[in-house]
C-alpha positions as CSV (number, residue, x, y, z in Angstrom):
1,M,-102.9,-49.0,25.8
2,K,-101.6,-52.3,23.7
3,L,-104.0,-50.9,20.9
4,E,-103.0,-47.0,21.4
5,K,-99.1,-48.0,21.1
6,G,-99.0,-50.8,18.9
7,D,-96.4,-53.9,18.6
8,S,-92.6,-53.8,18.9
9,L,-92.2,-54.5,14.8
10,A,-93.5,-52.5,12.2
11,K,-96.5,-53.3,10.1
12,D,-95.4,-54.7,7.1
13,Y,-92.0,-56.3,8.3
14,V,-90.6,-59.5,7.1
15,S,-88.8,-61.6,9.3
16,E,-85.0,-61.6,8.7
17,L,-84.1,-64.9,10.8
18,W,-82.0,-67.7,9.6
19,D,-83.8,-71.0,9.1
20,Y,-81.4,-72.6,11.1
21,T,-78.9,-71.2,13.3
22,R,-75.3,-73.0,13.8
23,I,-74.4,-71.7,17.8
24,S,-71.3,-72.8,18.9
25,V,-71.8,-73.6,22.9
26,T,-68.3,-73.5,23.9
27,Q,-67.7,-72.7,27.6
28,N,-64.5,-72.1,29.6
29,S,-63.2,-75.7,31.1
30,L,-64.5,-75.7,34.7
31,Q,-62.4,-78.7,36.0
32,E,-60.2,-76.7,37.6
33,L,-62.6,-74.8,39.4
34,S,-64.1,-77.9,40.0
35,E,-61.1,-79.6,41.8
36,I,-60.5,-76.5,44.2
37,W,-64.3,-76.6,45.2
38,D,-63.5,-80.2,46.1
39,R,-60.7,-79.3,48.4
40,W,-61.9,-76.7,50.7
41,D,-63.4,-77.5,53.8
42,D,-67.4,-77.3,54.5
43,E,-66.8,-73.8,56.7
44,T,-65.0,-72.4,53.9
45,K,-67.6,-73.7,51.3
46,Q,-70.7,-72.4,53.7
47,L,-69.2,-69.3,53.5
48,L,-68.9,-69.0,50.0
49,Y,-73.0,-69.8,50.2
50,S,-73.8,-67.2,52.5
51,N,-72.4,-64.6,50.5
52,Y,-73.3,-65.4,47.0
53,G,-76.1,-67.8,46.5
54,D,-75.9,-71.3,45.4
55,L,-73.9,-70.2,42.2
56,P,-71.0,-73.4,42.9
57,Y,-73.9,-75.6,41.9
58,L,-73.6,-74.8,38.2
59,L,-69.9,-76.3,38.6
60,S,-72.1,-79.5,38.5
61,I,-74.8,-78.8,35.5
62,K,-73.5,-80.7,32.6
63,V,-74.7,-78.9,29.1
64,D,-76.1,-81.0,26.8
65,E,-74.9,-79.6,23.6
66,R,-77.3,-81.0,21.2
67,L,-80.2,-79.7,23.3
68,F,-78.5,-76.0,23.9
69,R,-78.3,-76.2,19.9
70,A,-81.9,-77.3,19.2
71,L,-83.3,-74.2,22.0
72,A,-81.5,-71.6,20.0
73,Q,-83.5,-72.2,16.9
74,Y,-86.7,-71.1,18.9
75,W,-85.3,-68.2,20.6
76,N,-87.1,-65.2,19.4
77,P,-85.0,-61.7,19.1
78,A,-88.3,-59.7,18.1
79,Y,-89.9,-60.5,22.0
80,S,-87.2,-61.6,23.7
81,Y,-88.6,-65.3,25.0
82,F,-88.6,-68.8,23.2
83,T,-91.4,-69.9,21.0
84,F,-91.7,-73.9,21.1
85,G,-94.9,-75.1,19.2
86,N,-97.5,-73.9,20.5
87,V,-95.8,-72.9,23.8
88,D,-94.1,-69.4,24.5
89,L,-91.6,-69.2,27.6
90,V,-88.7,-67.5,28.7
91,P,-86.7,-67.0,31.8
92,T,-87.6,-64.6,34.3
93,V,-85.9,-62.5,36.9
94,E,-87.9,-64.0,39.7
95,E,-87.1,-67.6,38.5
96,Y,-82.9,-66.9,38.0
97,T,-83.2,-65.4,41.4
98,A,-85.4,-68.4,42.7
99,L,-82.5,-70.7,41.4
100,L,-79.4,-68.8,42.4
101,H,-81.0,-68.5,46.2
102,C,-79.0,-65.9,47.9
103,P,-80.9,-63.8,50.7
104,R,-78.2,-61.1,50.5
105,L,-79.0,-59.9,47.3
106,Q,-80.8,-57.3,47.2
107,V,-83.6,-57.8,43.9
108,D,-84.4,-54.1,42.8
109,K,-80.4,-52.9,43.4
110,A,-79.3,-54.3,40.3
111,Y,-76.2,-53.9,38.3
112,S,-75.5,-51.1,35.7
113,K,-72.2,-50.2,33.8
114,A,-70.5,-47.3,35.7
115,A,-70.5,-43.6,33.7
116,Y,-66.4,-43.8,35.1
117,V,-65.3,-46.8,36.1
118,P,-62.0,-47.5,38.1
119,A,-59.0,-48.1,36.4
120,F,-59.2,-52.2,35.8
121,R,-56.0,-52.5,38.6
122,K,-58.0,-50.5,41.4
123,K,-60.6,-52.7,40.3
124,L,-58.6,-56.3,41.3
125,M,-57.2,-54.6,44.1
126,S,-60.5,-54.3,45.9
127,I,-61.7,-57.8,44.4
128,T,-58.7,-59.3,45.7
129,G,-57.1,-57.7,48.2
130,M,-53.9,-57.7,46.8
131,S,-51.0,-54.9,46.5
132,E,-51.2,-52.7,43.3
133,Q,-47.5,-54.0,42.8
134,W,-49.0,-57.6,42.6
135,I,-51.6,-56.9,40.1
136,T,-49.6,-54.6,38.0
137,A,-47.2,-57.4,37.0
138,R,-49.5,-60.0,35.9
139,I,-52.0,-57.8,34.2
140,K,-51.7,-59.0,30.0
141,Q,-53.5,-57.0,27.1
142,K,-55.6,-59.8,25.0
143,G,-57.0,-58.4,22.1
144,E,-58.9,-55.2,23.0
145,C,-59.2,-56.3,26.9
146,K,-57.0,-56.2,29.7
147,C,-57.0,-59.3,31.6
148,I,-55.2,-61.7,34.0
149,P,-54.1,-64.9,33.2
150,W,-56.2,-68.0,35.0
151,R,-52.7,-69.5,36.4
152,N,-51.8,-66.6,38.1
153,F,-54.8,-66.4,40.3
154,R,-55.1,-70.6,40.7
155,D,-52.8,-70.4,44.1
156,L,-53.9,-67.2,45.3
157,I,-57.9,-69.2,45.2
158,L,-56.1,-71.6,47.1
159,A,-54.1,-69.7,49.9
160,H,-55.7,-66.1,49.8
161,P,-55.2,-65.3,53.8
162,D,-58.9,-63.7,53.4
163,E,-61.5,-66.6,53.3
164,K,-64.2,-64.4,52.0
165,R,-61.8,-63.7,48.8
166,R,-61.2,-66.9,47.5
167,A,-64.0,-67.5,45.4
168,L,-62.6,-65.5,42.0
169,G,-61.9,-67.0,38.9
170,H,-60.7,-65.6,35.7
171,V,-61.6,-62.0,36.0
172,D,-60.9,-59.8,32.7
173,E,-61.3,-56.1,32.4
174,V,-65.1,-55.9,31.3
175,V,-66.6,-58.5,34.1
176,S,-64.6,-56.9,37.0
177,D,-66.8,-54.7,37.9
178,L,-69.9,-56.8,38.0
179,V,-67.8,-59.4,40.5
180,D,-66.4,-56.4,43.0
181,R,-70.5,-55.5,43.1
182,L,-71.7,-59.0,43.9
183,G,-70.1,-58.6,47.8
184,K,-72.5,-54.9,48.0
185,G,-75.5,-56.8,47.8
186,V,-76.2,-56.2,44.0
187,T,-78.0,-58.9,42.0
188,P,-76.5,-60.3,38.7
189,V,-79.5,-61.8,37.9
190,P,-80.3,-58.9,35.0
191,A,-77.2,-59.1,33.8
192,I,-76.9,-62.5,33.4
193,L,-80.5,-62.7,31.7
194,A,-79.3,-59.1,29.5
195,E,-76.5,-61.4,28.4
196,T,-78.0,-64.6,27.5
197,F,-81.0,-62.6,25.6
198,R,-78.4,-60.9,23.8
199,S,-76.1,-63.6,22.9
200,L,-79.3,-65.5,21.5
201,N,-80.3,-62.2,19.3
202,A,-77.4,-62.0,18.0
203,C,-76.9,-65.7,16.9
204,R,-80.4,-66.1,15.8
205,R,-80.0,-62.9,13.6
206,A,-76.6,-63.8,11.8
207,G,-77.3,-67.6,11.8
208,E,-74.1,-68.6,13.8
209,G,-72.3,-67.7,16.4
210,R,-70.7,-68.5,20.0
211,F,-72.9,-68.1,23.0
212,I,-71.8,-66.2,25.3
213,G,-73.9,-66.6,28.6
214,C,-74.4,-69.0,31.3
215,A,-75.5,-72.0,29.8
216,Q,-75.6,-73.7,33.0
217,L,-78.2,-72.0,34.4
218,L,-80.2,-72.1,31.1
219,I,-80.5,-75.4,31.3
220,A,-81.5,-75.8,35.1
221,W,-84.6,-73.3,33.7
222,F,-85.1,-76.1,30.7
223,D,-85.0,-78.6,33.1
224,S,-87.3,-77.6,35.4
225,H,-90.2,-76.5,32.8
226,F,-90.0,-79.4,30.3
227,W,-88.7,-82.5,32.0
228,K,-92.0,-83.6,34.4
229,V,-90.7,-83.5,37.8
230,D,-91.6,-84.8,41.4
231,K,-93.5,-82.0,43.1
232,V,-91.1,-80.7,46.2
233,L,-94.3,-79.8,48.2
234,Y,-93.0,-78.2,51.5
235,R,-89.4,-78.5,50.7
236,V,-89.5,-75.2,48.8
237,F,-90.6,-73.7,52.3
238,S,-87.3,-74.5,53.9
239,Q,-84.5,-71.7,54.2
240,H,-82.7,-74.4,53.0
241,Y,-83.8,-75.8,50.1
242,S,-82.0,-75.7,46.6
243,P,-83.3,-76.1,43.8
244,L,-80.0,-75.6,41.5
245,K,-78.6,-78.8,44.0
246,E,-82.2,-81.1,43.5
247,I,-81.5,-80.4,39.4
248,V,-77.7,-81.3,39.8
249,A,-78.8,-84.9,41.5
250,T,-81.7,-85.7,39.3
251,P,-80.6,-88.1,36.4
252,R,-81.2,-86.8,33.0
253,R,-81.1,-88.3,29.2
254,D,-78.1,-86.9,27.3
255,D,-78.8,-89.5,24.6
256,I,-81.1,-87.4,22.4
257,S,-79.6,-86.3,19.2
258,E,-80.4,-82.4,18.0
259,E,-82.5,-83.4,15.2
260,N,-84.8,-85.2,17.8
261,W,-84.8,-82.2,20.3
262,I,-86.0,-80.1,17.3
263,A,-88.4,-82.1,16.7
264,I,-89.7,-82.4,20.0
265,L,-89.6,-78.6,20.9
266,Q,-91.0,-78.0,17.5
267,N,-94.3,-80.3,18.7
268,L,-94.9,-79.6,22.1
269,Q,-97.9,-78.7,23.4
270,E,-99.7,-76.7,26.6
271,D,-99.9,-80.3,28.6
272,D,-96.4,-81.2,28.0
273,V,-95.1,-78.0,29.8
274,E,-94.9,-77.7,33.6
275,W,-95.8,-74.3,33.9
276,R,-94.6,-72.9,37.0
277,A,-91.6,-74.3,38.0
278,P,-92.0,-76.3,41.0
279,W,-89.5,-74.4,43.4
280,L,-90.7,-70.8,42.6
281,I,-93.1,-68.9,45.1
282,P,-93.2,-65.3,43.9
283,D,-94.2,-62.7,45.8
284,G,-94.8,-60.3,43.0
285,I,-94.1,-60.7,39.1
286,L,-91.9,-57.3,37.8
287,Y,-93.3,-56.3,34.8
288,S,-91.8,-52.8,34.2
289,C,-90.2,-50.2,35.4
290,E,-90.2,-46.5,35.5
291,S,-92.4,-45.4,32.3
292,F,-90.8,-48.4,30.5
293,D,-93.8,-50.6,29.6
294,W,-91.6,-53.7,30.1
295,V,-88.5,-54.6,31.7
296,P,-85.2,-53.0,30.5
297,L,-82.3,-55.2,31.2
298,L,-78.2,-54.1,31.4
299,G,-75.8,-56.5,31.1
300,I,-72.2,-56.3,31.4
301,W,-71.5,-55.4,27.4
302,G,-75.0,-54.0,26.5
303,A,-78.6,-53.5,27.2
304,V,-81.9,-55.5,26.1
305,G,-85.1,-55.4,27.2
306,Y,-88.0,-58.1,28.1
307,A,-91.4,-58.8,28.7
308,P,-92.5,-61.1,31.1
309,L,-96.0,-60.0,30.8
310,L,-96.2,-62.2,27.7
311,V,-95.5,-65.2,29.4
312,L,-97.9,-64.9,32.8
313,R,-99.0,-68.4,32.2
314,Q,-95.6,-69.0,34.3
315,Y,-97.3,-67.9,37.2
316,N,-100.4,-70.1,36.7
317,S,-101.6,-66.3,35.7
318,R,-104.2,-65.0,32.5
319,Q,-102.5,-64.5,30.0
320,F,-103.3,-61.4,27.5
321,V,-101.5,-58.8,25.1
322,L,-99.5,-56.3,26.3
323,V,-97.7,-53.5,24.7
324,T,-94.7,-53.9,23.0
325,Y,-94.1,-51.2,21.0
326,G,-90.2,-50.0,21.3
327,L,-88.9,-53.2,23.0
328,A,-86.6,-53.9,19.9
329,Q,-85.2,-50.5,20.2
330,C,-84.4,-50.9,23.5
331,E,-81.1,-53.3,22.8
332,F,-77.9,-51.4,22.1
333,L,-74.3,-51.8,22.8
334,Y,-72.5,-49.7,25.4
335,R,-70.4,-48.3,22.2
336,G,-70.2,-44.9,20.9
337,D,-71.0,-41.2,22.8
338,N,-74.7,-41.9,23.3
339,Y,-75.2,-45.4,25.3
340,K,-74.2,-43.4,28.3
341,K,-77.3,-41.3,28.6
342,K,-79.5,-44.4,27.8
343,V,-77.6,-46.3,30.6
344,K,-78.8,-43.5,32.8
345,E,-82.2,-43.4,32.3
346,I,-82.5,-47.2,32.3
347,S,-80.4,-47.1,36.0
348,Q,-82.9,-44.6,37.1
349,A,-85.8,-46.6,36.0
350,W,-85.0,-49.7,38.3
351,N,-85.5,-47.2,41.0
352,Q,-89.3,-47.7,40.2
353,V,-90.2,-51.1,39.7
354,H,-93.6,-51.9,39.3
355,R,-95.1,-55.5,40.8
356,M,-98.0,-57.2,40.6
357,K,-99.4,-60.2,42.9
358,R,-99.4,-63.4,41.4
359,L,-102.9,-64.3,40.3
360,A,-103.7,-67.3,40.6
361,M,-106.1,-68.1,38.2
362,G,-105.0,-71.3,36.5
363,L,-104.2,-71.4,32.8
364,M,-106.2,-69.2,31.2
365,T,-105.5,-66.8,27.5
366,T,-107.6,-64.0,26.7
367,P,-109.0,-64.3,22.6
368,E,-107.5,-61.5,22.0
369,Y,-104.2,-63.0,22.7
370,G,-104.8,-66.4,21.3
371,E,-105.8,-63.9,18.2
372,W,-102.3,-61.8,18.3
373,R,-100.1,-65.6,18.6
374,R,-101.6,-66.3,15.3
375,K,-100.8,-63.1,13.8
376,R,-97.7,-62.7,14.9
377,I,-94.7,-62.0,11.8
378,N,-91.3,-63.1,13.4
379,D,-92.1,-66.5,14.2
380,N,-90.3,-68.0,11.2
381,I,-89.0,-71.1,13.5
382,L,-87.0,-74.4,11.9
383,E,-89.0,-76.5,9.9
384,L,-87.0,-79.3,10.4
385,N,-84.8,-78.8,6.9
386,L,-81.5,-79.9,7.9
387,E,-79.1,-80.8,5.7
388,S,-78.7,-84.4,6.9
389,A,-82.5,-85.1,8.4
390,R,-84.7,-87.5,7.9
391,P,-87.9,-87.8,6.8
392,M,-90.8,-86.8,8.9
393,E,-92.4,-90.5,9.3
394,E,-89.4,-91.4,11.1
395,Y,-89.4,-88.5,13.4
396,L,-92.4,-89.0,13.9
397,Q,-91.5,-92.7,15.1
398,V,-89.5,-91.4,17.4
399,I,-91.0,-88.4,19.3
400,P,-94.0,-90.2,20.7
401,S,-91.9,-92.6,23.1
402,E,-89.3,-89.6,23.9
403,L,-92.1,-87.9,25.1
404,E,-93.4,-90.0,27.2
405,I,-90.0,-90.1,28.7
406,I,-89.9,-86.8,29.4
407,K,-93.1,-86.5,30.7
């Protein structure tokens, strides 16, 4: 099928990615949310854990901006994954689902943007349980979107009579539908991945931009693959085991410069990577939806696709070349007159997902895959040409010691 359908890029395609991407990782302040969380008693906290999984642990994950800016340089928009030296990796549906650790989320019940969304005030009434008058009086216009300022929700969160509705932060018109469906068992993982991939794509292609996505979850995923961690052994089989909780409790270095991170990532070898996250025990690997040869993801503002079969080594399975034709065309915004038809098509495809059992065959790649990887035409990753870059000899003096620390 690969020979028949071909690659996602045209034969004579020339990559137009920028040599260096200036990405901003500015995030909303989580300090007030953390303070609110600390005020709650254990009963209220357990209620939130049972309904929304381990999301609260994301409040405690520090985002190393220097590491994040270095990561962005190695994002490959053509195939929706990271290319680090000799290593290809990408966050997968199974990995993010395991990290969030919420049994009530239905893994095949993915979020999709409704064709006709109820009025913003109606949706907020459903989420908060407050009256229409209360909601209408507090809705504000911010740019092209409607929202309710955080200060109007702060006291409501602390004193809401219904404990299940206390876990509510700033909600705007765009994300209110996703928030509303979380309580109905809809998994947010495909939407989180979609916006992560779309944001990295946009920044990488433009050479600059602000990352719009869950940076904390991406950093947690990175730590699980690149910092050599103690094996969790039998703990992962415990019903109460939380990979995010363990990641939060594990100290990490935060004094490595962006330039050194870039050098470390550029020189990564297969032995430097923890290929399978130690907390991951997948029952099956989602690899396609209905007639798609990959996994289409519907986000909050747009759609994108990713090909998990390109990173089978993350499941200790054999790595081969797969069909990627049309993958690049799967990315689109929710604008114009044609997107609703595409959204409907992808939503229906998620009703027929295809999974394969994990094949414990060790880290093997086929000769065809190795040849394909050498010939890829979109890998113009950063070559340490920062304006403030030091001579390569100085990097080489730093890299070995820091790699040893990472191992």
